[in-house]
N, C-alpha and C positions, 0 to 999 in steps of 0.2 A: 761431816760433810762427805758423801760419798764422790769418789774420783773415777775416772775412765779406766778399766784395766784392758779389756780386751773387746773386739769387735769382730765377730764371724758372719761372713757374707756368703750366700750361695743363691745363685739363679736371680740375684737383685740385678736388673738392667743389664749392663756389659759384663758383669762378674759371672761368668758362666761355671768356673771351678770354685770350690770351697777356697774363699780366702780369711785369712785372720791376720788383724792389725792388733799387734800389743803396744801398750802405752805404760810409760813410767809411772805415771800417777802424778807427775808435777812436771813442770817445764815447759818448754815449746816443741811441739813436734810439726814439722813441714811436710806437706805432700807437693811433690814436684813430678812433671811430666810436660810431654808437649800436648798442644790443643788437641781436643777430641779424643784423647785417651781414656778418660773416663773418670778424671779427679774428682768431679763435683759429685760424681754419683756415691763416692764415700759420704760427703755431707748430706746427700739426699737419704742415703741408707739409714744413718744416725737419726735424722729427723722422722723418718717413716717408723722406725722401731719405738719412737717415743710417742707414737699415735697421731702421726699427721694424717688428715682424712682427706685433704685437697690434692688431687691428682695435678691440678695446675700449678698448685706450689711445688710439686715434684717433678714440673716440665714434662706433663704427660696430659693427654686427653680423658683417658679412663685409668684406674687403678691398675687395671690389668697389663697396663703397659709397663709396670716397674718389673714384671717377669721377663726373664730373658728370652728375646723373641726369635733367636736362632740366626745362623748364618749360612754361607754358602756351604762350609764344612760341617758344621754343627746344627743339631735338630734343636728345635726350641724346647725349654722346659715346661714343665707342668707346676712348678712352684716357686716362689721366692721366699727366702728365709733369710734374717737379719737376728742375730742374739748379740745383746750387749752384756757385757761384765762390769759391774761397779764395786769398788770395796772401799771402806772407810780411809782416812789418812793414815792412819797407823797400820793399816794393814796391806797398803799399796805396795806393790813389788817394787824392789829395787833395780834399776837397769843391769842387764848381764855386764861383767866387766871383761873388757877385751884389752889385750897387750900388744896388739899388732898395730900399725896404722889403718886408717879408716878403711874398711872393706864392706864389701856387699854381703849382707847375709840375708839367705831367703828365710823368712819368718813362716809363711804358710804357703804351700803351693796347692793348686786345685787338684780335684779328684777326676777320675776319668769320667767322661760324659755318661755313659752306662750307669756308673754308680750314682750320679746325681739323679737320673731318672729313676732309679730305685729309690733313692732316698724321698723323692717327691710322692712315690707311690705309697711307702712304708710310714709315712708320718703320721702324725696325730689324729685323731677322730676330729671331724670339724666341730667347731664351736664359734658362735658369731661374737662379736666385740662385747657384747652385753650378756653373754652367756655364763651361767654359772654352774653348770653339770661338771662333774669329775671325768676326766679322761684318763687313759693309761700315762704313766710316767714316760716324759720324753726323753731321748739320748741326753740332752743337757743335765737332765736330773739324775743319770746313772751314776755320775762321777760325783764325788762328794764335794760339798761348797765349802769353803773356808769360812770360818766364823765371822759373820756380818757381811758377805759377799751377797749381792744382788744380780740375778741373771735374768733379764728380760728378752723375751723371743716374741717375735712377730712373723708369722706365715700367712701366705695368700696363695690360694691354688687358682689355677686357671679357669676351674669352674665356678669360680665367685666366691667360694668357702674360704675363712678366714679364721686365725686363732690368734690369741695372746697368751703367753706364758709368763709367769714370774717364778723363778727358781724350779721351773719344770712343771709347775702346776698351772692347770687353765685357769684364767684370770678375765675380767672385763676390761676394756679400754678405760673406764672410768678409773678403775684401780691403779692404772699406769699413770694417768694423768693427774691423780690424786698424789701419787708418790712424789711427782715433781713440782707440785704447785708451790709457788713462792720461791723456786730455786733458778728461774730463769729458763726452766726448760719445759715449762707447761705450756697450754694452747697458744698463750701468747708470748710466745719464746722470743728472749733479747739474745741468747746466748749462742745461738746459730745464725749467722750471716752468711746467707747465700750469695750468690753472684747477684748484683744489681741491687739487693736489700739495703746496702750499707747507705744508698740515697734515699731510699724509701723512708727510712727512719726520719729525715727531716722532711721530706716532702708529704707525708702523710697528713691527714687531717687532725687538728687538734685533738679530738677526741681518740684518733687512733694512738698518738704519742702520749696520750695519758693512760692507756691501757698498758704500756711498756714500764711507767713508773708504779702503776697498781701492781704488776707483775713483782717488781722489785719490792715493794712493800709488803708483800706476802697477803695481798687484798685479795687475789683471785680465789684463794680457798673460800673466803668469807663470802665472795660472791657467787660461788657454786652453791654454797649453803644458801644462800638468799633465793636463788632461783629455786632450789628445791623446796624452800619455804613458802615462795610465793605460789609454786606450783601447788603444793598441799593447802595453801591459803584459797585458792581458787576452786581447788576440789570442793572443800568444806563449804564454800559460799554457793556453789553449785548446788550441793546436797542440802544445804540450809533453804536454798529457794525451792527445791523439789519437796522438801518437808514443809514448808509455809505453803506450797500449792495443794499438798495432799491434807494436811492441816484444815486448810480452809474448805476444801470440799467436805473432809469429815466433820468439821464444825456444822457446816451447811446440813449434813445429813443428821446431826443429832438433832438439831432445831426443828428440822422436818418431821423427825419421829416423833417428837416429843408433841408437836400440834397433831400428829396422825392421833396418837394414844388418846388425845383429849376428844378429837372428832368421832371416836368410834360409838360412845354411849349416846352422843347428841343423833348421830345418824340412825341408830336403832329406833328412838323415840320418834323422829320424823318420819321414819319408813312406815311404822304402824298407824300413823295418822293419816298419812299419804294414801294407805290402802285402804282406809275407811271411806274417805272422798271419793277415790277412783272407783268403788263399787258402784256408788250411788250415781256416779256422772255416766258410768259406761252403760249401766242398765237403762237409765234416762234417754240417752242418745241412742240405744238400741231401739226402743219403743218408736222414737221420731222417726229415725230412719227406715222402720218396717213400714209406718202408714205412708210414708212418703215415698218409698219405692212402689207400693200399689198404685197409688195415684198414678204414677209416671208411666207405668205398665199401660194404663187405660189409655193415656193421652196418644203414648208412642204407638199403640194399635190403630187410634183413629185416623193418625197423621200417616200412617203406611198407605191405607185404603185411599186416603185423598190423593196420595201419591202415586199410586197405581193409575188412578184415573187421569191424572195430568199427563202421565208419560204415554199413555194410549193415544190422548189427543195429538202430543207431538210427533208420534210415529205416523200417524194419518198425514200431517201436514208434510212431513218429510218426504212420503212417497211420492205426491205431487210435485214437490220441488226437484226430486231426483228425475221425473219423466221431463219437465221442462229444461233442467240442466242439459239430459243427453241431446234434445233438439237443439239446444243453444250450440253445444260442442259441434255437432254436426255441420250446422250454418257455419259456424266460426271456421271450421277445418275448409270448406269451400270457399269461404271467402278468402282465408290466407292464401290457398292455391292460385285463386285468379290473381291476387295482388303480387305473388311471387311471379307469375308468368307477365304481367305487366312490368315488373322490375326487370326482368330478364330481357325483355324487348327494349326498354329504355338502356339498359348497360349494353346492349347490342348496337344500339343506334349510336351511341356516344361512342363506342368502339371504332365503330366505321367513321364517324367524323373524325378522331383523333388521327387515325390512321392516315386519311387523306390528307391532313394538315402536316403530318409527320413526311410523308413521302414529297410533298411540295417543298419542303424546307431542304430536303436531302437534294432535290435538284438544283437549287440554287447554291448550297455549298458544294456540288459537284462542279458546277461552273467555274466558282471562285478557286478550287484547288487546281483545276487545268491551266487557269491563268496564271498562277503562281508557279507553277511546273516549267512553263514555257520561259519564265524570265531567269529562274535558276539554273536551266541548262545553258542558256547563252553565257551567263559568268562562269561556269564552271570551263566551258571552252577556252575563255580568254586565259584563266589561272593555269591552265594545263601546257599551253604552249610559253608562259615566263619559265616555269619549273624546270622544262625540259632543257632550256638554254642554260640555265644555271647548273644543272647536272654535267652538262658536256664540260663546263670549264673547271669543275671540281676534279673531274677524273684525270685532265691532264696535269694538274698539278700534284696529284697523289702518284702518278708513275713517276715524275722526277724525284720525289722524297725517297722512294723505295730503293734506288740505287744508292744513294748516301746512306741508307740505313745498312744496307749488305756489307758496304765496306768497313763500317765502324764494327760491326758485328766480328768480323775476322781478326782485327786487331785486338781485339778484348779475348779473344778466344787465346790467340797465341800468348798474350801476357799471363792467361791464368793459368795455363800449362806450367810456363816457368816458375811460377809462384807457388803452385802445388808440388813442383818437385823438390824446391828448397825447403818447404813446410814437412815433407816426408821425412827428408834426413832429419830435421830439426826433432821430429817427433820420435824417430827411431833412436836418435841420443839422448832423450829425455826418457823414455822408456828403459834404456838400458840403466841408466844412473838410478832411477827409482827402483828398478830391481835391485841394484847394489846395495841402495839404501834400506830397503825392505830388507835384504839379507844379514845387513848388519844390525838392525833393530832386532830382526828376529833373534841372532846369535846373542845380542846382549839381554833381550828380555829371556831367552834358555839360560844365559848365566846367572840372571838375578834369581829366577824360578828354582834353579838348583842349588843357588846359596840358601833361599829361604827354606827349601825342601830341607837340607843338610841340617839347617839350624832347628827346623821343627822337628826332624827325626831323633837329632841329640836330645831334645827337651822332651819327646815322647819317649824315648828311652828310660829317662830320669823319672818321668812321670809315670810310667808302666811299673816300675820297681815299687814307688809308693803305692798305687793301687792296688799291687799283689799283696802287700802287708795290711792294708786296710780290708781288702776283700776276706781274706784270711780271719781276720779280727771280727768282720761282720758274721761271718759263717758260724763262727765259736758263739757270739753272742744270739743268732737266731735258733741255734739249736737248744739253747737253755731257755730262751724265751718261749720255745713251742711247749718244752714240757710244762712249763710253769703254766701256760694258757690251757692246757688239756685238763690239768688238775681244776683250774678256775672254773672249765666250761662244765665239768661234772658236778661240781658244788651248786652252780648257778641252775642247772637243768634240774637237780633235785629239788631245789627249793620252789622253782617255778611249778612243777609238777604238784607239789604239796598245795600251793597256793591256788593254783586252779580248782582242785578236788574242793576246797573249802567253797572257792566262788561258785561252783557249780551247786553245792549244797544250799548256799544262802540265796541262790536265784531260785530254787524249787521251792524254798519255804516262803519266800516272797511271793511267787505265783501263787502259792496256795492261799496266802493270806489275801491277797489281793482278788483272787476270785470269789473268798468268802466276803470281803468286804463289798464287793460289786453286789452281790447276792443281798447282802444285807441292806445296802441301800435303794436297791429295787422294791425289798419289802419295806422299806421306810417310806420311799414314796407311794407306794400302794397304801400303807397305814395312814399317812398323811390324807390321801384321797379320802379314803374311808371316813377318817375323823371328821374332815371337811364335810362330807354328805351327811354323815351322823348330825353335825351341828347344826346343817339347815333343815335337815329333816326335824331336828328336835325343836329348833326355831319356828318353823312352818307350823308343826302340832302345837306348840305353846300358844303361838297367835290364835289358832282355831279354838284352843280351849279356853283363851282369855275371851275371846269374840263372845263363845257360847255361855259362859259364865255371866259376860256383860248382860247378853240378851235375857237368860233367866233372871238374873239378879233383878233387872229393871223390869221384868214381865212386858216385854216388847210385844207379846204374843196377844195381849189382852187388849179389851177396849180402853178407849181414851179416859172413860168414866173411873174404871179401876184403877188405871195409871194414877189418876189425880188424887183418888182416895189414899192409895199408899204413900203418895208424894207428901200429901199433907199431913198422913200420919208420922211420917220421918221427919217431918220440921216442926212437929208439936202442935199442929193447929187442928186437931180433932177432939180438944175438949177431954183428953183422957181415953179416948175411943183407941183401941191398939188392936188392929187385927192380926190374926196368926199368919195367914198367907191366902193364897187360892188353892182351889181344889188339886189343880194340876202340880203344885209344889210337893203333894203326900201321895200321890197316885202314880204306880207304875202297872205295866202291861207287858206282856208277852209280845216280841218283836214281830211274829207273824201273824197278830190281830192288831198291830198298833194302828194301821192307818183306818181300819174299820172301826176301832174304838174311839179314834180321834173324831171321824165324821159322825159317829153317834153322838160323842159326850162334848161336841163342840162347845156347847153352852154351858154345860154343867162344870167344865174344866174350868170356867172363870168364875166360879161361885167361890164368894170371899168366905173364909172360914174363920169364925169368932170362937170365944171359949163357951160363950152361952147365949139363951135367948135375949137377955136383956142386952147383951154387946149388939146382938142382931138388931134389935129395936133402935138402938142409939145409931147404928150404921145407916138405918133407913131414915131417921131424922136429918143425919148430915147429907145426904143424897137429894131431901129436899129442900135442905139450906143451901150454904154456900158451894156446895160441890156441884147443885144442879144436874142431875143424872140418875140413870137407875142401876141398880146392881141388885144380885142375889146374895142372901147372908147363909150359911149354914153352921148351926151351933155345933162345937164339938162334943158336946154332952148328951147329944141325941142319942136314944136307945130302942130298943126293939128291931124288929126284922119282919117286914110284912111277907105273907105267904104267897106262893106264886100258883096260879091255877095248873091243874094236872093238864100236861101236853101228851097226847098220844104219839107213839113212836112211828116215823114216817116208813111207809111199806119200800121205799125205792131204797136202791144201792148207790145212788151217784153222788151222794153226798153225806157226811158224819155231822151228826147234831150236836152241839154242845152249848153250854150254858156261858155268857158273857163274864158271870162273877167268877168262875173259874180261873180267868185268865187275869182278875184285876186283883190288886193288893195295895195297902196303905202302908206308907214308910213315914218316917222323921216325927217318930213320936204319935202320930195318929192311929189309935187301936181299935177303932171301931170296925165292922165289916163294912164293906163296900155298900152292900145292898141297904145298910142302915141310914146311910147318908144319901144315896142314889136309888131310890125304890124302882124308878124306872127300868134298871138293870136287871131288876128280878125277873122280867117277862122278855129279855133280850136274849136271842140264842146267835149262835155263828153256825154256819155251813158253807160248802163250797160251790153246789149247784145252784145256778139262779132260778132255774125253772121249780125247782123244789122250793126255794124261798119263796118264789111268787105264789105258787100252790098253799103252802102253810099260811102266808100273810091271810089269804082269803078264807082259809079254813079256821086261823085263829086271830080275828082281827083286833083283840086286844093286846097282841104281842108283836114283838120287832124281831125282824130276821135279818141278820147282816152276812154280807159275802166278806171275803178276804180284801177285794179291791174297793171297799167302802161304800157299796151300794144296800139301801136301807130299804125293806119290804115291810110297810106297816098298813094292813089291810088292803084296800086297793091303792096306797099311795105309795110310790117308789121315788126316793132322792138318792142322788150322787151326782158324780162329776169330777172335776179337778179343781183342787185346791191349791191357790198362790202359796209357795213357801211350806216349809216343814212347820208341823204342830209343837205345841209344848212336850207332849211325850216323847216325839222323835228327837228333840232337842236335848232332853233329859238324857234319852238313851244314848245320842252321839256323844254327849258331855261324858258319859261314863267310860264308853270305848275310847274316846279321845284320851282321858285320864290314865287309862290304864296302858294305853299306847305310848304316852308320854313317860311314865315309868319305865318301860321297857326301853326305850329310845335312851332314857338317861342312864340305865345300867349298861345297856351297849356301848355308849359313849364314854362311859367311865372304864369298861374293859379296854375299848380301843386306844384311848389316852395313856393308860398302863401298858399295853404292849407297844405303844410310841416311844414311851421313856425308857422302857426295856432295849427297844431297837437304837436308840439315840446313844445308850450307855455301850451298848455292844460295838456301835460304830467307832466311838470314841477309842475302846480298847484297841480295836483292829487297826485304827489309824495310828496309834502310838506304837503298835507292833510292826506296823507297814515302814513306818518312818524309820524304826530302830534297824529294820532288815535293810532298808535303803541305804543309811548310813554306813552299815557293816557291808553292803555290797559295793559301795563306792570305795570303801577303804582297800577291801579286796581286790577290786579292779585296778586301783592305783597301784597296789604291790604287785600285780601280776602284770602289768604294763612297764613298771619300773624293772621286775625281773627280766621279761621279755626284752626290754631295750638293753639291758646288761647283758643278757643271753646273746643277742645280735652284736653287740659292740665286742665281746669277747670272740665271737666266731669271725668277725672281720679283722679282728686284730690278728687272730690265729691265721687267717687267709693271708693278710700282708705280711705276717712273719714269714709263712710258707714261702710265700712267693719271694721275700729278699732272701732266703735260705738258697732257693733253687738260683735266684739271679746271681747270687754271690759265688755259688759253685761253676756256674756257667761263666762268669767273669773270672775265675781263676784259670779256667782252660782257655778262654780267648786270650787272655794277657801273656800267658806263656806261647801261645801260637804268634801273637801280635809280635812280642820281643824278638823272635828268630827273624821275622818277617821284616822288622824295622831295622835289623842289624844289615841284612842283604841290601836292601833299599839304599843305604847309607854309603855302602861301599861302591854301589855302580852309580850313584850322582856324582861322587867325588871324581870318577874317572872321566865321567861324562862332562863336568865341568873344566877340565883341562883341556878336551878337545875343543869345546866351544870358543874359548878363548884365542886359540891359536887361529881358527878358521876366521875369526873377527877381525883380528889384526890385517890379515891377507885382504879381506876385502875392502877397508878402509883405504889402503894403498891404491888400490884399483880405482876408487871413487873419485879420489883426488885428481887423476889424469884425464878422467872424464869431463871435469869441469872445463878446463881450458877450452877444448874443442868446442864444447857446446856454445862459448861466448862468440865465436866467429859465426856460427850457423845462425844465431840469433840476430845479427846485425844484417846478414843477407836478406832474410826473411823480412825485415822491417823496410828495406829499400824497394823491393818488389812489392810489397803491399800499397806502397805510396803510387806507385805508377798505375797499378790496376785499378786504385780507386779513380784516379782522373778520368781513365777511358771509361769506366761505368758511369760516371756523370755525363760525358758527352753522348753516349749512347741512349742515356734515360732523357735526354733534351730531344734527340730525333724520335723516339718511341711516341712522346707526348704530341709531337706534330702530327706524326702519321695517324695516331688514333683519332684525333680532332677531324682530320679530313676525312677519313674513313666514317667516323659518325654522321657528317654532314652529306656523305653520298647516300648513306643508308636512308636520311631523314626525307631527302629529296625524291628516291625511288618509291618510297612509302606514300608519300603524298600524291604521285602521279597514278599510283595504283588506286588509291581512294576516290581520285576525281573520275578514272574511268568507271569503276564500280556505282558511284553515284548517279552518273547519266543514264547508265543501263536501267537504274533504278526507276528514274524519272520516266523513262520511255515505257515500262511495264506499267506504273502506277496511272500514266495518261489513258492507255488501252482499257484497264480495269474501270475507270472511272466513267469513260464514254459508255461502257456496256451497262452499268449501273443506271446511268439518266435514262437510257431507252427504256430499261423494264419497269422503274416508277412512273414513267408517263402513260404506258400501258395499262396499270394497275389502278391507276387514278379513275379512267374512264369506267371501270367495274365497279368501284367503290361507290361513284355518284350514284348508279342504279340501284344498287342495295340499299342506300339511305332513304330513297322515295318510297320504297315498298314497306320498309320499317315504320315510318310514319303513319301510314293507313291502319297498320296492324296495331299500333299503340291507341289511336283514337277509340277503335271498337273495344278494346279491352276495358278503357276506363268506364266505358258505359256499363258494362258486366258490373264492374266494382262498384258503382253507385248503386245500383239496385240492390246486391246483396247486402250491402251496408244498412240500407234502410230497414230490410226484414229483421236483421240483429238486433237493432235499436228498440223495435217492437217487441222482440222477446225478451230483452233484458228489462224492461218495462214491467213486464208481468212476473220474472223473478224478483223483483224489487219487492213488489206489494206482497207477494207469499212470504218473501223473507220476513218483512215486518210482523205478520200474522204469528209466524214460527218464533219469531222473537217475543213476544207477548207471553205464547205459550210456554216458553223455557223459563221465562221469567217467574211465571206463576208456579210451576214445578220446581223452580229453585227456591222460592220462599217457602213450600211445603218442605223441601228435602232439608233446608236450613232449621226450620222449625223441628223437623223429626231428629235432625243431626243434634240439634240442642237437648231435646227430651232423651237422645242415646247417652249423651255426653252426662245430663243430670243424673240418669239411672246408672250409668257406669260409676260416676263419682259417688252416688248413694253405695252402690255395692263395693267399691273400694274403700268407702267409710267404713261400710260394713266389717269389710275384712281386717280393715286396720283397726277397728275396735276389736275384733277377734283375736287377732296377734296380740294387740296390747293386753287383753285380757289373758291369754295364755300366758304371755311373757312375765305379764307383773303379779297376776292373782292366781296362776296356775290352775286356770277353771275355764269352762266354756262360758260363753257370753250367755247363751240361754239360762244356765244354772243361775248365774249371778244375777240376772233379771226375774228370774222366779223367787229367789229368796228374799228379794224386797218387795214388800206389800203395797207399798206406795211408789208412783213415780213422779219425780219432780217437775214442777211445769217449768217454763221459759227461764222465769225469773229466778226460781229457786236453784235452775240448773247454772245459771249464768253465775250466782254466789258460789256454789259447788266448784265449779271450774277455778274460779277465782283463789279459793280456798286451797283447792289442789295445787294450782299453779304456783301459788306463794308457799307452800309445803317443799313443791319440786324444787322452786328456785332456791329455799334453804339447803335443801339436799345437795344440789348441784353446787351450791355455794361452797359446800363442806370439800368437795372435791372427793378423790378417791379415798376410801377408808382401807387402811391395812388393819387385818386382825391380829397380825403379829407384830404390830408397832413396838410392843412393849419389849419385848426378846431383842428385837433389832435395836432398839434404842439402847439396851443395856450393853449390847455387843459394840456399839459405835462409840459409846461413852469409855468404856476400857481402852478402845483404840485411840481414842482422841487423847487420853491421859498418856500412852504410850509414846504418842508423837511429841507431846508436848515436852515429855523427860528427853527424847532425842533431839527436839530442838535446842534446849538448854545445853546438852553435851556438845553440840555443835556451836553455839555461840561462845560457850568455855574455850573450846580448841580455838576457834576463829580470835580470840583476844589472846590466848597464849601465843599463838603463830605472829600475831602482830607484833606482839611484845617483843619475841625473839627477833622479828627482822628490824625493829627500831633498834635494838641493843647491837645488830651485825652494822647497821649503818653508822651507828656512832663510832663503834670500834674502827670501821673501814675509814672513816673520816680523819679521825685520830690518826691512826697509821699513815694514810695518805698525806697528811700535811706534816708529819716528821720526815718520812721518806722525801717529800719533796724540797724541803727545805735543806736536808741534808745532801742530797743528790745536787740541787742547784749549788750548793757552796762547793763540792767536790768539782762541778761541771767547769766553774769559773777557774779553778785552779787547774784542771786537766787541760783547758782551752789555751791559757797562757802558757803551760808547759809544751804543748805541741806546736804552737804557732810562734813561740819564742815572742810573746806578747799580745797585745790586742785584749779583748774582752768580749765573753760570751755568757750568755745566762738565758734561763727558763723564765717564762711568764705566764701567770694563769689568765685566761679569756675573761673570766668572771670570777674575779676574787671573792664575791659575796657569796657564790655558791660553791664551797669548796667541794661538795660531794659529786658535782656533775660538770665543773668547769674543766675545758679543754687547756692544753699546753701549747703555748707559742714559743719559738725559739730565735733569738736575736742574737746576731754575732758581730763583731767587728774586728777582723785581722788587722794585724800593726800597718799603720798608714791609711786605713780605711775607714769611713764613716759606719755608725751602728746603723745596720739594714737587716732586713728579714733573710733568713738562711737561703731562702729560694734564689735568692739574685746572686747568690756565692758561685764561684767557679767549681768545676766537677771536683778538683782537689780540694779545694776550700771545704767543699760539702763532705767529702771523705774524712778529712781530719776533724771536723766538728762532729761528725757523728761517730767516730771512735773517742772523741773526748767524752761525749755523752756517756758512750758505752762504758768506758773505763769508769767514769764517775759512778754508774751504776753498780759497777764490779766493787768500788771500793766501800759502797755503803751495804750490798747484797752480793758478796762474791758467790759466782754460780761455779758448781762442781768442775765445771768444763765449758770451754768456748771454742766454737769452729767459726774460722774466718776464712771465707772464700774469696780469693782475689780482690781483699779490701785495699790492698797496697797497688793495684794496677794505675790508678790517677795520679799516684804520687811520685815526686822526682827523688833522687838519692837522698839528699838532706833531710827530707820529711819523711823518707822511709827508715833513715838512721833513728829520727826522733821516734818514730812508732815502735821500732823494735826495742829501742832501749826502754819503752813504757812498759810493752809487753813483758820484758825480762824483769824489770822491778816486780810486776803483778803476778808474775809465774809462780810465785811462793804461795799465793791462796787459789788461783785459778790455772786450772790445765788447759792450755792454749794449743789447738789444732789449726794449723794456717796452711791453706793452699794458695800456692803461690808461684810467679815466675820469676822473681825477684832474687838477685844473689845475695842483697843484702840480708834478706828474711831468712834465705837459707843458711846463712852464717850464723844468724842468731839461734838456730835451733839445736837442740839437742840430741834431737832424733831426726832423721830425714828416710822419708818414704817416698820411693819412686812408682809411678804408675806408668806402665808401658802398654803396648798393644801389639804383641809379636804375630798374632794372628788377626786379620780384619775382624772387628766387633767384638774380641774379648779382650777385656783387660786383665793384666797381670801386675803383681804388687812385689817391690822389693824393699828394703829398709837399710838404712845406714846409720850406725851408732857411731857417734865421735867417742875417741877414748878420753877425751878430756876439754875443758871448756875455756881456759885462759886466754886463747886465740881471740874471742869476742871481747872479751873483758880489755885487753889491749887495744883492740879497734876502737872500742866505745871511749876509752881515755883519749887516744889519738884524735879522734872526732871532735871532742870537746876542746882540746887545746887548739885545733885547727879553727873550731868555731869561734874562740875568743881573739885569734889572729884577723879573722876574714870578716868582711861587712855583714850585715843580717841577710838571711837569703830568704828571697820571697817565695811563697807557694806557688806551685806551677800548676797553672789552670787546666783540669782535665780537659 
């Protein structure tokens, strides 16, 4: 078990100087001192270095509050540092032996402030509580640790940065907490009891009390592991959830791709079928829409002509209407002007009448006001006489009161002067005494200040000597560190330059590979587009080839009779008759004369080729029988060749003459010459010039002359024109061309696919190279960053050491100068102190004499003050009566002035009203004359308005009749316009349908609509078209039902399947991890329950014994709140001190609570002794007998646990083997001194005497806190 050996504090709260506390490793150490000197800061420092994270628990608002904040004399520090050293029991240092009576020994003194600042600037590099980066070795690690020693350091900088160290090495907060888990010094520490916490152990919630027992049982480390396991479990579950989500999505993709691959083949089949139906539908609709459009154009032209005629009639009617409207507008304006004049006359007449009535009313109102004014004037005259008499009476009374007031004022003035003179003498005496008191206080303060300064100067001289030695040591250490860091800096720079060179090389290689990969990917995209294009082209060509082969195979270009013949032969219904083919199957012709040959040999190309004449006869019989038709049969074995007549050469140069037989040849096994099977071609010639052909036909009527465009001249007959669709010769030629083109496209497609495969392989190789280079680059970048970080750290450390060296040298110079100055100041202050003490004694004697004289003056002033108050009361009564009379006089004078003003106003108002009455009577005569003239004018104007209104009515009737006629004409025009609009819409719809058909044809068939229509010989009627559309819609519906078809579905399906397998493996790994973690949590819970049960029962038994021991009887125990749930149950504590009933601990007094908490604490220590325990004023609520019991118990348990007690109690101090005193010689700065007792028999003797006394005295009750 580790015991506390040493605690070093610097800059923590009130400990400005570096302070060191050494402990014996066992026994009891007491910390004493006055209130506010910083004793509890020692307890806070130990809690802080053990990892306390709550600023509130450290009695602060923020963690920054633990750093020394400065005083009036000392600046604030930038860092707080606490170092705690622990050693095993066998390595604990024995206390230093003393051979003298108890003396004060200074264990550790503070350093100079400047040195403290230097330390904060040259400390470790910053690392947070969870950091693991190595830092340079701290000063604590520069000294060799004894075997088994553990040194823990915590530092906090004002910038917010902090660091933890174990044996000088950077550590995490968790490392420190793990070190003390299960020892009572962990996060749920019960071995450090701060002020007020002794009662919290009892008043906490049941679950909080459980945490203390768990800490004693060593369960906290299991809980920490359980929290980590739960975090790992939660992370694994989240990962599993994500894997499930991804796997579900991938599974959907696999299923979808599998269905897509199956749809591809079905899509191709349906697509070919849909194209066939679409060609027939588009061609048929095209012909129907052409006819419909022609009809609509004719009807639209007729409707436009009718519309023009109707619009001309409307314009003629509107012109007449306009003329009538203009006449109506002129008449209406004249009528409106006349009506306005009539209205103006009526308004003027009404105004004159109203004004006359108003003026008559005003005359009556004026007469009423004149009568009221006369009455008011008489009443004012009566009131004015009454107020004048009252004013005269008040004036006489006021003059008598003025004489009495003047006499009272003279008496008060004399008494005030006498009292003021006495008060002045009293104030002068008080000022004199106050000055004397201030002089005494000033001298006393100066003496106290000089004493403090003398003490400070003496302490500073001693501190300066220590700081000088420390600064010299710091200078030597800094010079050594500079040399070491310079060498380290050179090594790191060399390694960094090498790594940077390697990184640049890798970056260049990666850039080159990346550019090559980008180029290859672009080539791959182009190659894929090319392959897709070639596939599309090959599919289109193959579809065309298949279509041509089907047409040629089924001989769709022949008559229905020939088709029935070959169909019957294929079905075996021709009674052994087997035709070889039609002549077109064996005939080839040069491309330039293809059209001419097809036009000339149109009928011959459908000749049925048979093996011999007998087969031909059998064919004729079949035609006469069931087949019911006509056909021409050509035997294959026909021989001979007819001779052609001589043809003279034409004399023109406009065309070249050639025989058709030279451009024809038989294939597919037919060996005869063409002329042997087709005698007519022997007299058939080809030429370019039509006029020449026409002339030759007239000259040689037994011959045929053909032009390249298919015109045929034979004698006087000329045949030609345009044929619907391609003939069999053109179809066969196109089939040959398409077959050749298909082979070429297949070859190109194979080459493109080979190139695509090569590009994909190249990209795969380049991708692997790029990934390898990326990994190398990341590794190189990490190395460069690490080396750069290390270089910066070394440079910063070098700068700090350099600053520390400069500061140490400056500090040595300053300390030397300061010591001389301190010695001079000390001598000067001692001399000044003696002078101040003599002056203070003289001033105190003079002050006592002045006190007797002051008492007589105070009595005299009190008597004069009473007389002065009586005179002031009498004067105040006279003043009140005087103010009342004066106010009454002012009121009466004001009323008299108001009466006079009102009478004058009434006289003026009477004169004004008489004048107005005369004016109104004169105006009334003139207004009556004007009213009669206005009545005559109004009668004449009303007659004129009636005449104009009649004329306007007649004109309106004409306009209404014309409007009806125009309405009829417009309705007719509107009907024509609507019919024309309907025709335009129908024509536009037809044109739109044609455009839509054209777009559909170009999009679906990649051909023009006219070409598609020409390629079909027959156009479907309405019924057949509906059937074709239904078939096409059904096929399209099937295609649409398939949805999008992915040509790469198989490859994508394989990739998705591989990914699905990988995710399934990952899912299984996560499930195994979750199962293992849950098992580990279950095992931890079982072990925790087991340990908690053992600890609870053992500690509870110890608690009962300790309770009886501390209380001298009674019972106390812990109880589980839920005995069925041992893992989560809280803990209640019940206690029954001697003579009281069993009750909750919350009902105990303060002292009883403190003793109960100590009993529980000691019970825990009996079960799991803590390395050390800090008790901060836990004995404050106890009286001496109970303190005696507590200290005796602490002494008994000190063999296992090291106790540090902060106390004010003398009994507790006597029980301690070491005594530390905390003082505050300077305001805000704590100092520490220690006392080592030579030997301990005194405490043993006192304990024995206390036990004897207890046996003789009655039981002592616990004093309530």
